[in-house]
C-alpha positions in Angstrom: 0.1 0.0 0.1 3.0 2.5 -0.3 1.5 4.0 -3.2 -1.7 4.8 -1.5 -0.1 6.5 1.5 2.0 8.7 -0.6 -0.8 9.7 -2.7 -3.7 9.6 -0.6 -5.7 7.5 1.5 -7.3 4.3 -0.1 -11.0 4.7 -0.4 -13.1 2.2 1.3 -13.8 -0.1 -1.9 -10.2 -0.6 -2.5 -9.7 -1.0 0.9 -11.9 -3.7 1.2 -10.9 -5.4 -2.3 -6.9 -5.7 -1.0 -7.0 -6.3 2.6 -10.0 -7.5 4.0 -9.5 -11.0 2.2 -6.3 -10.8 4.1 -7.1 -9.6 7.3 -10.0 -12.4 7.9 -10.7 -15.8 7.3 -14.0 -17.5 5.6 -14.3 -20.8 4.4 -13.2 -21.7 1.1 -15.3 -24.1 -0.7 -13.7 -26.1 -3.4 -14.7 -24.7 -6.4 -15.6 -27.6 -10.0 -14.2 -25.9 -12.3 -15.7 -28.2 -15.3 -19.4 -28.8 -13.0 -19.8 -24.7 -13.2 -22.1 -23.5 -15.6 -20.1 -21.9 -18.9 -20.7 -18.3 -19.9 -19.5 -18.7 -23.5 -17.5 -16.0 -23.6 -14.3 -14.1 -22.1 -14.5 -12.3 -18.9 -14.4 -8.4 -18.8 -11.2 -8.2 -16.8 -9.4 -4.9 -15.9 -6.6 -4.4 -17.2 -7.2 -6.4 -19.9 -4.6 -9.5 -20.1 -6.0 -11.4 -22.8 -3.2 -12.7 -25.5 -0.3 -10.9 -24.1 2.8 -11.9 -23.7 4.7 -11.2 -20.7 8.4 -11.4 -19.1 9.3 -14.7 -17.1 10.4 -11.7 -14.4 7.8 -9.8 -14.1 5.8 -9.0 -10.5 2.2 -10.4 -11.0 -0.2 -9.3 -12.8 -3.4 -8.7 -10.5 -6.2 -7.6 -12.1 -10.4 -6.8 -11.5 -13.0 -9.3 -12.4 -15.8 -6.5 -13.8 -18.6 -9.5 -13.4 -21.0 -9.3 -11.0 -21.1 -12.2 -8.2 -20.3 -12.6 -4.5 -17.5 -14.6 -5.0 -14.7 -15.7 -7.5 -12.2 -17.8 -7.8 -9.4 -17.8 -10.6 -7.5 -20.6 -11.4 -4.0 -20.9 -13.3 -2.7 -23.6 -15.6 -0.8 -24.7 -18.0 -1.5 -27.1 -21.3 -1.6 -30.0 -18.7 -1.9 -29.2 -15.2 -3.6 -26.4 -12.9 -0.9 -24.3 -11.2 -2.5 -21.7 -8.9 -6.0 -21.0 -7.9 -6.8 -17.8 -6.0 -10.3 -17.2 -4.0 -11.6 -13.9 -3.7 -14.5 -12.4 -1.8 -14.3 -9.4 -4.1 -13.6 -8.8 -7.7 -9.9 -8.1 -7.2 -7.7 -10.6 -7.9 -4.3 -11.2 -6.7 -1.3 -13.4 -6.6 1.8 -14.1 -4.1 4.6 -13.0 -4.9 6.2 -16.3 -4.2 4.2 -18.4 -5.9 3.3 -16.1 -9.0 7.6 -16.0 -9.1 7.8 -19.8 -8.8 5.1 -20.1 -11.8 6.8 -18.1 -14.4 10.6 -19.9 -13.5 8.8 -23.4 -14.3 6.6 -22.4 -17.5 8.9 -20.0 -19.0 8.5 -20.0 -22.7 5.1 -22.1 -22.5 1.6 -20.7 -22.7 -0.5 -19.9 -19.2 -4.6 -19.8 -19.0 -6.6 -18.2 -16.9 -9.7 -19.9 -15.9 -12.7 -17.4 -14.0 -15.3 -18.7 -12.5 -18.1 -16.2 -10.2 -20.7 -17.0 -8.1 -23.9 -15.6 -9.2 -26.9 -14.1 -6.3 -28.3 -17.2 -6.4 -25.4 -19.3 -5.4 -24.4 -21.0 -8.5 -21.1 -21.0 -9.8 -20.7 -19.6 -13.7 -17.4 -20.1 -15.9 -16.1 -18.2 -18.5 -13.9 -18.9 -21.4 -10.1 -19.2 -20.5 -8.0 -15.5 -20.3 -4.7 -17.0 -23.2 -0.9 -15.5 -22.3 2.2 -16.7 -23.1 5.7 -16.7 -21.1 8.7 -15.1 -23.4 12.0 -16.9 -23.0 13.6 -13.2 -22.5 13.3 -11.6 -19.6 12.8 -8.0 -19.6 15.7 -5.4 -17.5 14.6 -5.6 -13.8 14.5 -1.9 -13.4 12.7 1.1 -14.8 13.0 4.4 -14.2 10.8 7.3 -14.9 9.7 10.6 -14.4 6.0 11.4 -13.0 4.6 15.1 -13.2 1.4 16.2 -12.8 -1.1 16.4 -16.1 -1.2 20.0 -16.3 2.4 21.1 -15.7 2.5 25.0 -16.0 4.2 25.3 -12.7 7.7 22.9 -11.6 6.0 21.5 -8.6 6.4 18.2 -7.3 8.4 16.1 -9.9 10.2 13.2 -9.0 12.2 9.9 -10.8 11.5 6.6 -9.6 13.0 3.3 -9.8 10.9 0.6 -10.1 12.1 -3.3 -9.6 9.9 -5.0 -12.2 10.4 -8.2 -10.3 8.4 -7.0 -7.9 5.7 -3.9 -6.8 8.7 -1.8 -5.0 9.5 1.6 -6.1 11.8 3.9 -4.3 12.4 7.6 -5.2 15.4 8.3 -7.5 15.6 12.2 -7.3 12.8 14.6 -6.2 12.6 18.8 -7.1 11.5 19.4 -3.3 15.3 18.5 -2.2 15.8 21.5 -4.2 13.2 23.6 -3.6 11.2 22.6 -7.0 13.6 23.7 -9.4 12.5 21.3 -13.0 14.3 17.7 -13.1 13.9 17.2 -16.9 15.2 14.0 -18.8 17.8 11.2 -17.6 19.8 8.6 -19.4 22.0 5.5 -18.4 24.9 4.3 -20.4 24.7 0.8 -22.3 27.1 -2.1 -21.0 28.1 1.3 -18.2 25.9 0.4 -14.7 28.0 3.1 -13.0 27.3 5.9 -15.4 23.7 8.1 -15.3 22.8 11.8 -16.2 20.5 13.8 -14.7 19.3 17.2 -16.1 18.0 19.6 -13.7 16.9 23.5 -14.5 17.2 25.7 -11.2 16.5 29.8 -10.4 18.0 32.5 -9.1 15.5 31.7 -6.3 16.1 28.0 -5.5 20.2 28.5 -6.4 19.9 25.3 -7.2 21.8 24.1 -10.2 20.8 23.9 -13.6 22.8 21.9 -16.3 23.4 17.9 -16.2 24.0 16.1 -13.2 26.7 13.1 -14.2 27.2 10.0 -12.5 30.7 8.3 -13.5 33.3 5.6 -12.2 31.8 6.7 -8.2 31.7 10.6 -8.6 28.8 13.2 -9.1 30.2 16.0 -11.5 27.9 18.7 -13.0 28.1 19.7 -16.7 27.2 23.2 -18.3 27.9 22.5 -21.8 27.2 26.2 -22.8 30.5 26.7 -20.2 33.3 24.2 -21.7 35.9 24.9 -23.9 35.6 24.1 -27.9 38.0 21.5 -29.0 40.2 23.3 -31.1 40.2 20.6 -33.3 36.5 20.5 -33.5 35.1 21.1 -37.5 33.3 24.7 -37.6 29.9 24.6 -37.0 27.8 26.7 -34.6 26.5 25.3 -31.1 23.0 26.8 -29.8 24.0 28.9 -26.8 20.9 27.0 -24.7 21.3 24.3 -22.2 21.9 20.7 -23.3 18.5 19.1 -23.5 18.1 15.6 -24.7 21.2 13.5 -24.3 22.8 10.3 -25.5 25.6 8.2 -24.3 28.0 6.6 -26.2 28.5 2.8 -26.1 32.2 3.6 -25.3 31.0 6.0 -22.0 33.0 8.6 -22.4 31.4 11.0 -24.9 27.6 12.4 -25.4 25.9 13.7 -27.7 23.3 16.4 -26.6 21.0 18.8 -28.3 20.8 22.3 -27.4 17.0 23.1 -27.9 15.5 26.7 -27.1 11.8 25.2 -26.6 9.2 27.4 -25.6 5.4 26.1 -24.1 2.2 27.2 -25.6 -1.2 26.7 -25.3 -4.7 25.8 -27.2 -7.9 27.1 -26.4 -9.4 23.4 -27.3 -8.8 19.8 -27.1 -5.2 18.9 -26.2 -4.4 22.4 -24.7 -0.3 22.1 -24.7 2.3 22.1 -27.4 5.7 22.7 -27.2 7.6 25.0 -30.2 11.3 24.1 -31.1 12.7 27.4 -32.6 16.5 26.9 -32.2 18.1 23.7 -32.2 21.6 21.9 -32.7 23.6 18.9 -32.2 26.9 18.5 -30.5 29.6 15.9 -28.6 30.8 16.6 -24.9 34.1 14.5 -24.0 33.9 13.9 -20.6 37.1 13.2 -19.9 38.6 16.7 -21.5 35.6 18.7 -20.4 35.5 19.6 -24.3 32.4 19.7 -27.0 33.0 19.3 -30.3 30.4 19.6 -33.7 30.4 19.7 -37.6 28.3 22.1 -39.7 26.1 19.0 -40.9 24.3 19.0 -37.1 24.8 22.7 -35.9 23.3 24.3 -39.0 21.3 27.4 -38.6 19.1 26.6 -41.6 18.0 23.4 -39.5 16.4 22.0 -36.1 18.3 19.4 -34.8 17.7 17.7 -32.1 17.1 13.8 -30.3 20.2 12.0 -30.6 21.0 8.7 -30.3 23.5 6.3 -30.9 24.2 3.1 -33.0 24.9 0.2 -30.3 28.0 -0.3 -32.1 28.7 3.8 -31.8 29.3 4.2 -35.5 26.6 6.4 -36.5 24.9 9.3 -34.5 21.1 9.3 -35.6 18.9 12.4 -35.1 15.7 14.2 -36.6 16.2 17.4 -38.6 13.4 19.8 -39.8 13.4 23.4 -41.6 12.8 26.1 -38.7 9.5 28.2 -39.3 7.5 31.0 -37.6 5.8 29.8 -34.6 2.2 30.9 -36.6 3.5 27.8 -38.9 4.1 25.5 -36.0 1.9 23.0 -37.3 3.7 22.7 -40.9 7.3 21.7 -38.5 8.1 18.2 -39.8 11.2 16.4 -38.5 13.2 13.9 -41.1 15.3 10.6 -39.6 19.1 11.4 -40.4 22.1 9.9 -39.2 26.1 10.9 -39.6 29.4 8.3 -39.5 31.6 9.3 -36.4 34.8 7.6 -35.4 35.1 7.8 -31.9 39.2 7.8 -31.7 39.8 10.1 -34.0 36.8 12.2 -33.6 36.2 12.5 -37.7 33.0 13.1 -39.1 31.5 11.0 -42.0 28.5 12.2 -44.7 25.1 12.9 -43.6 23.1 10.2 -44.6 19.0 10.6 -44.8 17.1 7.6 -43.5 13.8 8.3 -43.8 12.1 11.7 -44.8 8.7 13.2 -44.1 8.3 14.1 -47.1 7.9 10.7 -47.8 5.9 9.8 -44.4 3.5 12.6 -44.9 4.3 12.9 -40.8 6.5 14.8 -38.9 9.8 11.7 -37.3 10.9 12.2 -33.6 12.3 10.5 -30.9 14.6 7.7 -32.7 15.5 4.7 -30.5 17.8 2.0 -32.2 17.6 -1.5 -30.7 20.4 -3.1 -28.9 21.1 -5.8 -31.4 21.6 -3.1 -34.5 18.6 -4.2 -36.1 15.6 -1.9 -35.6 14.7 1.7 -35.2 12.1 2.1 -33.0 10.6 6.0 -33.6 7.4 8.4 -33.3 5.5 10.0 -36.1 2.6 12.4 -35.9 1.2 15.2 -37.5 3.8 18.1 -37.1 6.4 19.2 -34.2 9.1 17.5 -32.0 6.6 16.6 -29.1 4.7 13.9 -29.7 3.2 13.3 -26.0 0.8 16.3 -26.7 -0.4 14.6 -30.3 -3.4 12.1 -30.2 -2.0 11.7 -34.1 1.6 10.4 -32.4 2.0 6.2 -33.1 5.3 3.9 -32.8 7.1 2.6 -35.7 9.6 0.3 -36.8 12.1 0.7 -39.3 14.3 -2.6 -40.3 17.8 -1.4 -40.7 18.7 -4.4 -43.2 16.2 -3.1 -45.8 14.9 0.6 -44.8 11.6 -0.9 -44.6 9.3 0.7 -41.5 5.8 -0.3 -40.4 3.4 1.3 -38.2 3.2 -1.1 -35.0 -0.1 -2.7 -34.5 0.2 -1.7 -30.8 -0.9 1.9 -31.2 -4.2 3.0 -30.2 -6.2 6.1 -30.7 -4.4 8.0 -28.0 -0.6 9.1 -28.1 2.2 6.7 -27.8 5.4 8.3 -27.1 8.9 8.4 -24.6 9.8 4.6 -25.7 13.2 2.3 -24.9 14.5 -0.9 -25.3 15.3 -3.2 -23.1 19.0 -4.6 -23.5 18.5 -7.5 -24.9 16.2 -6.1 -27.7 13.0 -7.9 -26.9 10.7 -5.2 -24.9 10.1 -1.9 -25.3 8.6 0.0 -22.5 6.4 3.1 -23.8 4.1 5.5 -22.5 0.6 6.1 -23.9 -2.6 8.2 -23.0 -4.7 5.0 -24.3 -6.8 4.6 -21.1 -7.7 8.0 -21.0 -6.5 10.4 -23.3 -4.7 12.1 -20.5 -2.6 10.4 -18.3 0.4 8.7 -19.3 1.1 5.4 -18.7 4.1 2.7 -19.0 3.3 -0.2 -21.0 5.5 -3.0 -22.4 5.2 -5.0 -25.9 7.4 -7.9 -26.7 9.0 -7.4 -29.6 10.2 -11.2 -31.5 13.3 -11.1 -34.1 11.0 -10.8 -36.8 10.3 -7.4 -35.1 6.7 -8.1 -34.4 5.1 -6.2 -31.4 2.6 -8.3 -29.1 -0.3 -6.9 -27.4 1.4 -4.6 -24.7 0.4 -4.4 -21.0 0.2 -2.1 -18.4 3.1 -1.8 -15.6 1.5 -3.8 -12.8 0.7 -2.6 -9.9 -0.2 -4.1 -6.2 -3.4 -2.5 -6.0 -5.2 -3.5 -9.7 -7.5 -0.6 -9.2 -4.8 2.0 -8.5 -4.7 3.4 -12.1 -8.8 4.5 -11.5 -7.7 6.7 -9.3 -3.9 8.1 -9.9 -3.9 11.5 -11.1 -0.3 12.0 -12.1 1.3 11.2 -15.6 4.5 8.8 -16.3 7.0 10.2 -19.0 10.7 9.0 -20.2 10.7 5.5 -18.9 14.1 3.8 -19.0 15.0 0.1 -18.7 18.2 -0.4 -16.7 19.7 -4.2 -16.2 21.0 -2.9 -12.2 19.8 0.0 -10.4 20.7 3.8 -9.9 24.5 4.2 -9.5 23.6 7.1 -7.0 21.0 7.6 -4.8 18.8 10.6 -4.3 20.6 12.4 -1.3 24.0 12.1 -3.6 21.6 13.6 -6.5 19.9 16.0 -4.4 23.1 17.6 -2.6 25.4 18.0 -5.7 22.2 19.6 -7.8 22.1 21.9 -4.4 26.1 22.4 -4.1 26.6 26.7 -5.1 28.5 27.3 -8.6 32.3 26.9 -8.6 34.3 30.2 -8.7 35.4 29.7 -11.7 32.1 28.8 -13.8 33.9 27.1 -16.8 35.7 24.9 -14.6 33.3 21.3 -14.8 35.7 18.7 -12.4 34.9 20.2 -9.0 34.7 17.4 -6.5 31.1 16.4 -5.9 32.2 12.1 -5.6 30.3 11.0 -3.1 33.0 10.5 -0.8 33.7 14.0 -0.4 30.2 15.0 0.0 30.2 12.6 2.9 27.3 10.1 1.2 28.0 6.8 1.4 
């Protein structure tokens, strides 16, 4: 009940559904599933798990049976045997974590069926057609990071980044903006193959005194990097860098370089429909070398007549992918559409290759944003929407997959009528996590989908919660999901202390000693 305690008291109905069964025992009469009256259809359950593919290391998938009754029984079975049975006096169905974990381990790669029986007011038991699901062979990365914000986020209040253990319901705070008096927390990023490295962006103010820039965790040290103050690499190709803070970042697989976009972004509002929108009037790409505290760029990715944003490295570090568009006046914001581009880069020599078009907006008629390359190097997962560079605010935004071997792309079947955006890959390329507003059009929730070797994305399921009715009353929205095999390399106290520290005397100096040991944090 940790989440409920944090976000307000649960209703009496929730308490009844979740706790009375545990507090009071009742006679559990055996139910003959085969003898029960068959209904001839599947039961209505929330969330809907029929035909989903789930990881072999996911927390129990509890649900609400939306069928009237006085008692409920759920039997979980394989093709041969009954494996688990749950009895409940309410429509809320939950599973023991230990029993669920054992079941998934034993049935990894196999199908599961859930038989639901409901006792009617007349005392007769009715049985519904089974709910089918399959347990994948491939696990999902154990940890998930995400930001929680209010759905109407005009003010920088109560912005938190959380870390969730997907094998259980355990959620812990990674960073809260309350710890530095309400500054903004932007994106967070983790280095592939380097569990000791992460980045958090923050924006303070003169009132709060908090740090504005990147807080970098690397090799047990926490440093602060303001890309606006770094020295330009004398060997860098000519190219401008917009004098804005780094916004979107991507770790090079070697763990030393950071590609970043410097964006001049403003938020504006509509009178009807989705009232929020974002306009990017100026943006460039560059690379930050964390060993030398220098930045480098090339005119191909920092042109004054183009907008360049959303950097993403190929897993071999050879290509930098990004999105590029022609800048237009704000009154023509609906005409801005981004292309998907890439450029070759040699991390050892710092040499740039030729700019290459991967997919043009004029071919799709839509704006291409948020590219993420699968760790096996086969696929590019990206969003396409009617216009612009902020798909989370557009119901037209869908997820697409591009095959880098053939350059063919397609809209994934897992999309809904509402916005899908902010997505990431699991390290084994078999799972994606993304946010979707499919439930109500307002609150973004995190969903998971299994992607097989052929690039087929299977029916998604929502991030499971211990209370299956949790999302009915939760009024915050999820953004920026990032999967990781390991927990955060620094705790919230260390990160917030680094952000709160006064700036060094020399603003250009980026190697201030903010190691966890020097700050007295273990």
